N, C-alpha and C positions, 0 to 999 in steps of 0.2 A: 792293258798292254796295247800299244799302238800297232797299226798296220806295218808289216815287214815284207817288202817286195821280195826278199830272198826266200821267204816261205811260200810265196804264191807261184805255183807252177804255170800260171797263165799271165804273169806280169809282163812278159815281153812278147806275148802272142798278139798279132794284129787283131783288132776288134772286128767282130762279125756277129751275125745273128746266132751262130753256132757256139760261140765262146760263152762260158758261164758269166752271168752278171754278178756284180760284187756288192750292190746295194739295192735296197728297196725303200721307198718312201711313200707314205700315204698321199693320195691325191684328193684335194678338195675341189669339187667342181666349181666353175665360175666363168666369168667373161674374159679373164686374162689368160695369156699363154703361160704354159709351164716354164719354169726357170730353165730347165734342160729338156729338150725334146727327147722322147724315149719311147720304148715299147711299154705297153700296159699289161698288168697281170691282175686277174680277178680272183679273190679268195672266197667271196660270197656272191652267188649269181644274182642277176637282175638285169635291168635295162641300163645301157650306157650310151651317151651321145658324145661323140668326140670329133675333133677336126684333125685329119691327117696333115702332116707337115707341108705338103705341096698343094693342098686344096686352098681355094680362095676362101676368105672369111664368109661364113654363112653356108658353106657347102659341107655340112656335117654328115656324119654317118651315125645312125642309130641302130643298135643291135640289142637283142636279148641274149645274154650270155650265161653260161654255167660256170660254177667254180672251176678254176684251173685254166680258164680261157686266157690266151695271150694274143694281143692285137697283132694282126697280120702286117701292119704298117707302123712306121714311126708316127707319134702323135705329138701335136703342139698345144692342144687345148682339150680339156674335158669340160663340156658345158653343163652336163647333167648326168647324174648317176644314181640309180636305185640299187647299186651293187657296191661291194667293197673293192676298191681299185687301188693298185699301187703302181708306181713307176719302177721299171727295171733299169738300173743304171750301172754303167761300167765302172 
């Protein structure tokens, strides 16, 4: 069954960090930017290296995260991950 906006109570709510996300897609680390900049969600903990949206290339952030971690900023690239990471998309 396809998506029906009429059944989605958040369909016409302005997007924010507090509104529920509607899609998740697995992230494959690499040297390229993500197709859509987004928050990240970790289902299996480990180390992740990512590039926040407004950081210059090469100014990455590395963190050791636990399962359930959500990135505190929008991310444009995941360069390395020893964790299972998904994009949270509206």
